[in-house]
C-alpha positions as CSV (number, residue, x, y, z in Angstrom):
1,M,76.7,52.5,30.8
2,N,74.2,55.2,32.2
3,A,75.1,58.3,33.8
4,E,74.8,57.1,37.3
5,E,77.2,54.1,36.7
6,L,79.7,56.4,35.0
7,H,79.6,58.8,37.9
8,R,80.0,55.7,40.4
9,N,83.1,54.4,38.5
10,A,84.8,57.9,37.9
11,I,87.0,60.0,39.9
12,V,84.8,63.2,40.3
13,G,86.9,66.4,41.1
14,L,86.1,69.9,41.5
15,R,88.6,72.9,41.7
16,P,87.3,75.6,44.1
17,G,89.4,78.9,44.2
18,D,89.4,78.8,47.9
19,L,87.5,76.5,50.1
20,K,86.6,77.4,53.7
21,V,86.2,74.4,55.8
22,E,82.7,74.1,56.9
23,S,81.7,70.6,58.1
24,R,78.2,70.5,56.6
25,G,79.1,71.7,53.2
26,L,82.2,69.4,52.9
27,R,80.1,66.4,54.1
28,R,77.6,67.0,51.3
29,H,80.6,66.9,48.9
30,A,81.4,63.5,50.1
31,Q,77.9,62.2,50.1
32,R,77.7,63.4,46.6
33,R,80.9,61.5,45.8
34,H,83.0,64.4,44.9
35,H,86.2,62.5,45.7
36,R,88.8,65.3,44.8
37,C,89.1,68.9,45.3
38,Q,92.2,71.0,44.2
39,L,92.2,74.2,46.0
40,Y,94.6,77.2,46.0
41,L,95.8,78.3,49.4
42,Q,98.4,81.1,48.0
43,V,98.2,83.9,45.6
44,W,100.4,86.9,46.6
45,E,101.9,85.5,50.0
46,G,105.5,85.0,50.5
47,L,107.0,82.1,52.2
48,H,106.1,82.8,55.9
49,D,102.4,83.5,55.1
50,T,102.3,80.4,52.8
51,L,103.6,78.3,55.5
52,V,100.9,79.6,57.8
53,N,98.3,78.7,55.4
54,V,99.8,75.3,54.9
55,A,99.6,74.8,58.6
56,Q,96.0,75.8,58.9
57,W,95.1,73.2,56.2
58,K,97.0,70.4,58.3
59,S,95.1,71.5,61.2
60,W,91.9,71.0,59.2
61,F,92.8,67.7,57.9
62,N,93.3,66.4,61.5
63,E,90.0,68.1,62.7
64,H,87.8,66.8,59.9
65,A,89.6,63.5,59.2
66,D,86.3,61.8,58.9
67,I,85.6,63.7,55.5
68,L,88.9,65.1,54.3
69,L,91.9,63.3,53.1
70,P,95.3,65.1,52.1
71,V,96.2,63.9,48.7
72,H,99.8,63.2,47.9
73,T,99.4,60.4,45.3
74,T,96.9,59.1,42.9
75,A,96.5,56.3,45.3
76,D,95.2,58.7,47.8
77,I,92.5,59.8,45.4
78,E,91.2,56.2,45.0
79,K,91.4,56.0,48.8
80,A,89.1,59.0,49.2
81,K,86.7,57.5,46.7
82,R,86.7,54.1,48.7
83,E,86.2,55.8,52.0
84,N,83.7,58.5,50.9
85,R,85.8,61.3,51.7
86,V,87.1,64.4,49.8
87,G,90.6,64.3,48.8
88,I,92.3,67.6,48.9
89,I,95.1,68.6,46.7
90,L,96.9,71.9,47.7
91,G,98.0,74.3,45.1
92,W,99.3,77.8,44.6
93,Q,98.1,80.5,42.4
94,N,101.7,81.9,42.1
95,T,105.4,81.0,42.9
96,S,106.0,83.8,45.1
97,G,105.8,81.4,48.2
98,I,109.3,80.0,47.7
99,E,110.7,83.5,47.3
100,D,112.7,82.5,44.3
101,R,114.5,79.5,46.2
102,L,114.0,76.4,44.1
103,E,115.0,74.0,46.7
104,L,111.8,74.9,48.7
105,V,109.7,73.3,45.7
106,A,110.6,69.8,47.1
107,I,109.8,71.0,50.7
108,F,106.3,72.1,49.8
109,K,105.8,69.1,47.7
110,S,106.3,66.9,50.8
111,L,103.8,69.1,52.6
112,G,101.1,68.2,50.0
113,V,101.4,71.1,47.5
114,G,100.8,69.4,44.2
115,V,100.2,72.1,41.9
116,M,102.0,75.7,41.5
117,Q,101.0,78.2,38.9
118,L,103.9,80.1,37.4
119,T,102.7,83.6,37.9
120,Y,99.3,85.2,38.9
121,N,98.3,87.8,36.3
122,T,101.4,89.9,36.4
123,Q,105.4,89.8,36.0
124,N,107.7,87.9,38.2
125,L,111.2,86.3,37.8
126,V,109.4,83.2,35.9
127,G,107.6,85.2,33.2
128,S,104.6,87.3,32.5
129,G,100.9,87.1,33.6
130,C,98.0,87.4,31.4
131,Y,97.4,91.1,32.5
132,E,100.8,92.3,31.4
133,T,101.0,94.7,28.5
134,N,104.3,93.0,27.2
135,D,104.7,89.0,27.6
136,S,108.7,88.5,27.6
137,G,108.2,84.7,27.8
138,L,109.5,82.2,30.1
139,S,112.9,83.4,31.7
140,D,116.0,81.1,32.4
141,Y,115.0,81.0,36.0
142,G,111.6,79.8,35.1
143,R,113.1,77.1,33.0
144,G,114.9,76.1,36.2
145,L,111.8,76.2,38.1
146,I,110.0,74.1,35.8
147,D,112.9,71.7,35.8
148,E,112.5,71.4,39.6
149,M,108.8,71.0,39.5
150,N,109.1,68.3,37.0
151,R,111.7,66.7,39.1
152,V,109.6,66.3,42.3
153,G,106.2,66.0,40.8
154,V,104.5,69.4,41.0
155,V,102.1,70.2,38.1
156,V,102.8,73.4,36.1
157,D,99.5,75.4,36.2
158,L,99.3,78.2,33.4
159,S,95.8,79.6,33.9
160,H,96.8,83.2,34.7
161,V,99.9,83.1,32.8
162,G,100.4,85.2,29.7
163,A,100.4,83.7,26.1
164,K,104.0,83.8,25.2
165,T,105.2,82.4,28.7
166,S,102.5,79.7,28.7
167,E,103.5,78.6,25.2
168,D,107.3,78.5,26.3
169,A,106.3,76.5,29.4
170,I,104.2,74.1,27.5
171,R,107.0,73.5,24.9
172,Y,109.7,73.3,27.5
173,S,108.2,71.2,30.4
174,K,109.1,67.5,30.3
175,A,105.7,66.6,32.2
176,P,102.2,67.6,31.1
177,V,101.0,71.0,32.2
178,A,97.5,72.4,32.8
179,Y,95.1,75.3,32.3
180,S,93.3,74.3,35.5
181,H,90.7,76.9,35.2
182,C,89.9,78.8,32.1
183,C,87.2,79.2,29.4
184,P,87.5,79.6,25.6
185,A,88.3,83.1,24.1
186,A,86.2,82.0,21.2
187,L,83.0,82.5,23.4
188,L,84.4,85.6,25.2
189,D,87.5,87.7,24.4
190,H,88.9,88.2,28.0
191,P,92.6,88.3,29.1
192,R,92.0,85.0,31.3
193,N,90.5,83.1,28.4
194,K,92.5,80.7,26.0
195,T,92.4,80.9,22.2
196,D,91.8,77.8,20.1
197,A,95.3,77.7,19.3
198,Q,96.4,77.7,23.1
199,L,93.9,75.1,23.9
200,K,95.1,72.9,21.0
201,L,98.7,73.4,21.9
202,I,98.5,72.3,25.4
203,V,96.5,69.1,24.7
204,E,98.9,68.3,21.7
205,H,101.6,68.3,24.6
206,G,99.7,65.9,26.8
207,G,98.2,68.7,29.0
208,F,94.9,69.3,30.7
209,V,92.3,72.0,30.4
210,G,89.8,72.5,33.4
211,V,86.8,74.6,32.0
212,T,85.9,77.1,34.6
213,T,82.3,78.2,35.8
214,Y,83.4,81.6,36.8
215,P,80.7,84.0,35.2
216,S,83.1,86.8,34.4
217,F,84.7,84.6,31.8
218,L,81.5,83.7,30.3
219,P,79.7,85.7,27.6
220,L,76.7,86.6,29.9
221,G,78.7,87.5,32.9
222,A,76.7,87.6,36.1
223,E,73.6,86.3,34.3
224,S,75.3,83.0,33.4
225,S,73.5,79.8,34.2
226,V,74.6,76.3,34.3
227,D,73.7,76.1,30.7
228,D,76.3,78.5,29.8
229,C,78.9,76.6,31.8
230,V,77.9,73.5,29.8
231,A,78.2,75.2,26.5
232,A,81.9,76.3,27.4
233,I,82.7,72.7,28.2
234,D,81.2,71.4,25.0
235,Y,83.1,74.0,23.0
236,V,86.4,72.9,24.5
237,V,85.5,69.2,24.3
238,D,84.5,69.6,20.5
239,L,87.8,71.4,19.8
240,V,90.3,69.2,21.5
241,G,88.4,66.0,22.5
242,E,87.0,64.8,25.7
243,D,90.1,62.9,27.1
244,R,92.0,65.9,28.5
245,V,89.1,68.2,29.5
246,G,87.6,68.6,33.0
247,I,85.9,71.1,35.2
248,G,87.8,73.8,37.1
249,T,84.9,75.6,38.9
250,D,87.1,78.4,40.5
251,F,84.6,78.9,43.2
252,T,85.3,81.6,45.8
253,Q,82.5,80.7,48.0
254,G,82.6,82.5,51.5
255,Q,85.0,85.3,50.5
256,D,84.3,89.0,51.1
257,A,84.8,92.2,49.1
258,A,88.3,92.7,50.7
259,F,89.6,89.4,49.4
260,F,88.6,90.6,45.9
261,D,90.1,93.9,46.2
262,W,93.5,92.1,47.3
263,L,93.1,89.7,44.3
264,S,92.6,92.6,42.0
265,L,95.9,94.5,42.8
266,D,99.2,93.9,41.5
267,K,101.1,91.6,44.4
268,G,98.0,92.5,46.4
269,H,98.7,96.2,47.0
270,G,100.2,97.7,43.7
271,R,98.3,99.0,40.5
272,R,94.7,97.8,39.8
273,L,94.7,94.9,37.4
274,I,91.0,94.2,37.4
275,V,88.0,96.7,37.3
276,R,85.1,95.0,39.0
277,D,81.4,95.9,38.9
278,W,80.6,93.7,41.9
279,D,81.9,93.4,45.4
280,V,81.8,89.6,45.8
281,A,82.2,87.4,42.6
282,P,79.0,86.2,41.2
283,Q,78.3,82.5,40.7
284,P,76.3,80.9,37.8
285,I,72.5,80.8,38.4
286,G,71.7,77.3,39.7
287,L,75.5,76.8,40.9
288,Q,75.9,79.2,43.6
289,R,77.7,76.9,45.9
290,L,80.0,73.8,45.6
291,S,77.1,71.8,47.1
292,D,74.9,72.8,44.2
293,F,77.2,70.7,42.0
294,P,75.2,67.9,40.3
295,I,75.9,64.4,41.2
């Protein structure tokens, strides 16, 4: 089987950090047979603002129904492939959207939210983020949250979660969990990157690793190219095998400096977590836009 045949028979997915609906760009994704996108519509927002974001995407699904398909099941992904549309899985970067009410997990699942990250960079009632000085591990509330996510079929994401909390979650969850967008710490020591031991542990428990193309997590930073992204993917595949490794691009195309300021502060308004030397996040040379992704 050659590369074209493999691509034709595969489910090709990308993971943008936040995708603005722009018909021409999304149409290119469909034409290039990118059948599935997981995107995050929530970071620091509480219940009200998260519902507003979900409503916006529901509107876009209706407006662009010829190229977009909301994904609730694996059958929907297969349908998107058959119909040459882009299947969209809604996800969260944080669990602040349920405001600590576990019964809301099922409600958001019914609205199409298929992935929730336990915490985004910092501490919450679930556990610790990767930028916390002390990682206290998964709380009892966090165990209850994972139980509910397992019950209704929401994937547990650990990309921005601290090492101890992640390990606890991997070992506790009854369903496979994910590092949906990360890079190997062996190539760059960074709070967001995962050690060999962390990558092996999640795969040993049936989980998934999405290797990101985000330049800040690659050795050359803003000078990173597609070749550097491939090198990171190769490293993870060589370490844990190819069956549970994918690509989690973490594109933030179309966002402005204010968006990144908001991301960089604890809860969007507190202490500074990330010191940036750029206004808008760079993308790898040769892969500046999602539509540059090779077919």
